[in-house]
N, C-alpha and C positions, 0 to 999 in steps of 0.2 A: 797375478802380480800388481803392484801399483806402480800410476804413472810416474815421471820425478818428470815436477811443473818448471822447476830451475832451467831444464835445458832448455825447453820451448821457448818461455819467456822474453821478450828482447831486453820487455823494461820495468820497472818497478808494478803501471798501473796493468799489464800481460801477466805480473806475476800476480795481485792483487785477485783481479777478476779472474784469473784458472783458478785459484783457488778456491772462492766464492764461489763460482758453476762448481766446481767440483762436491761442497759442502751443501748446493742446492739450495743455494741464494744470490744474491747483489746484491751491493748496498753503494748508495752516491752518495758522496760528499757534495753539498752544493758550497762556493766559497761566497760567491756573492751573483747577485740575483740584476739585470740590469734590463729597461727598458731598451725594446728594441732602437728606437729612438737616441740612443745613444751608445752605436758600436763602435764607435771608434774609442769612445772611451770604455768600452769591457777589452775592447784588446789593447789598449794599451794598458789594462792592470793584467792580463792576464802575460802582459811579457815585464808585464817591468816587478806586479807584488810577488810574484809566489806564491800564487793560492793555493794553498792547503785541499783544494777540492776541485770543483767545475765550475765554470763562471756561464753563468745559464744568461740568454738574452731572452725578451717575453715583448711577447703583442700591445 
């Protein structure tokens, strides 16, 4: 019997992650990357820009 992914998903991200895991793959979309020194800018961007993917900080 197939598992219903919608009932156990709290957010759209949860639903997409569950669907990807069920399909045997995970795709990560990176919207923008910031240097670790720019952590404040990265947080501001994530809070205000409504990114379509993950915001990543790199060392």
